[in-house]
N, C-alpha and C positions, 0 to 999 in steps of 0.2 A: 782905490781897489787894492786889497791886500793879497797875501799868499794863503791859499787854502791847503790845509795839511790834515792828514789822518793821524790821530793821537797814537803815539808809541810810548809805552810806559818807560822804556829805557831812556828815551830822548826827552820826554816831556813831563816826567814826574814832578819836576820843580814848579810846574804850573798849578799845583793843587791850591795854593792860596788865591790864585787868580780866578779859578773856577768858583771858589767860595765867595770872593769879593764881588764878582760880576753878578752871581746869583742873588746875593744879599742886597746889592745896590739896586737891582731891578725890583725886588720886593719892596724896598723902602721908598724908592722914588716914584714908583707907579702905584703904590698902595694896593698890590694884588697878592693873592695867595698863590704861591708857586712851590708846592710841596711843604713849605714852612710858613708859619704865621708870625707876625710881629707880636711881642718883642722877640727878635731873633736870638737863637742860641747858636753862636758861631761854632762851638765845639760839636754840636749835633750836625751842623751843616758840613763841617770838615769830615766827620765820620761818614756822612752820606756820600760825599764826593770821593773819599778814599775807596768806598765800596764800588761806586760807579767806575772809577778808573781801574780797579782790580778786575772787574768783569771784562775788560778788554784783553786780559791775559788768559782767560779760561780756554779750554780746548773742547769744542770750538768756541771762539769768543762770543760771549753773551751780549756784548755791547761793542759798537764801533762809534767813536766820537770824532766828529769832523770839526775842525777849528779854523778860524781865520785870524791871521796876524796882520796888523796894520801899523804903520809908523805912528808913534806917539806925537801928538801936537806939541808936547812939552819937551821931550828929549830927542825925538827923531828916530829912536830905537824901536824895533818891532815889538809889539805887545799883543797879548790876546785880546781880540776885539769882540769875538762871539763864538758860539759853538752850538752844536746840535747832536743829540744822541740817537743812534739807530739801535733800538733795543730789540733783540731777536728772540723769537719764541722757539725754544729748543725742546720743550717737554711734550709736544704733541706730534702726531704723524704729519700734520699739515704745517708744523712750525717752520720747516725749512723754506716755505713759500711766502711767509709773511713776517712783518716786523712793525714795531711801533715807532713813530717819530716822537721823541721826547725832548724836553728841555731845549727848545730853540730859543736861545737867550743871547741877545746882543747887548753889550755894554751901553749904558746911556750915552757915553761919549762918542759912540760910533753909529748911532741910529740914523735912519733916513739917508743912508748911503749905499743901500743895496746889499749889505752884508747878509741879511737873512735869506734873500733870494739866491745868492751865490752858495751859501751853506746848503740850502735845500737842493740845488742842482747837483752838487757834489754827493749829497746823501742819496739822491735818486740813482746817480751813476754807480755808487757802491752797491746799492740794493740790486740793481740790474746785474752787476757783475757776479753777485751771489745767487742769481736766479730767484730773487724774492719778488713776487708779482703783486703782492698786496701790502700797501703801506696804510697804517691806521694811526689816527691821532684824534685828540679831542681838544677843544678850545672853549674856555668859559666865555659866555656872552659878554661879561663885563671886562674881559681882558683887553689890553692895549693891542693885542695881535689882531690883524684882519682875519676874518674867517677864510681859511684856505679855499680856493676854488679849484678842485682837481681837474686836470685835463680830461681824465676819464674817471668815472666813479660816481659817488654820491655824497651828499652832505645831509645829515639828519639833525633836526632840532629835537633835543631831549631835555626837557626842563631848562635848566640854566646853562646847558652845554650844547655845542655842536659836535657831532661825531662825524668825522670825515674818513672815508675809505677811498683810496685812489688805486685804480687798477685798470688796465695792466701797465706795467712799466716797460 
């Protein structure tokens, strides 16, 4: 079990390559579409993550990124094991009440150890503290991800996707 941390651009900007590498390795090892398609253009992925990280600094922040650090099996030093993005809707009157769960990605080296569950519990805690009562996500049926089973809410099957809304937090 690692340390769960909320991304802070001043402390964690150096992690940009780690976000790109974990995202890319997940696409390549699992053969899934996750915003990008193979063959991967790492420059485009870097630009995407630069934008996502920058959204944590807007006023109010458009994104909150939750990360887990675990000791490396090779070096013993803490490294980024996984992350999830809480993307906030700020452009509508109901935006302050809802958010999207995006990019729950765990490094292939740290899967099957409960990292995803710990990240989601922290994401729910952050959402609750911001009074966001609706969390929304979608999962492609062919994904390696288990279809989330919200404690409260609904799961709809729409074509090749599951749309999951969880409420209330």
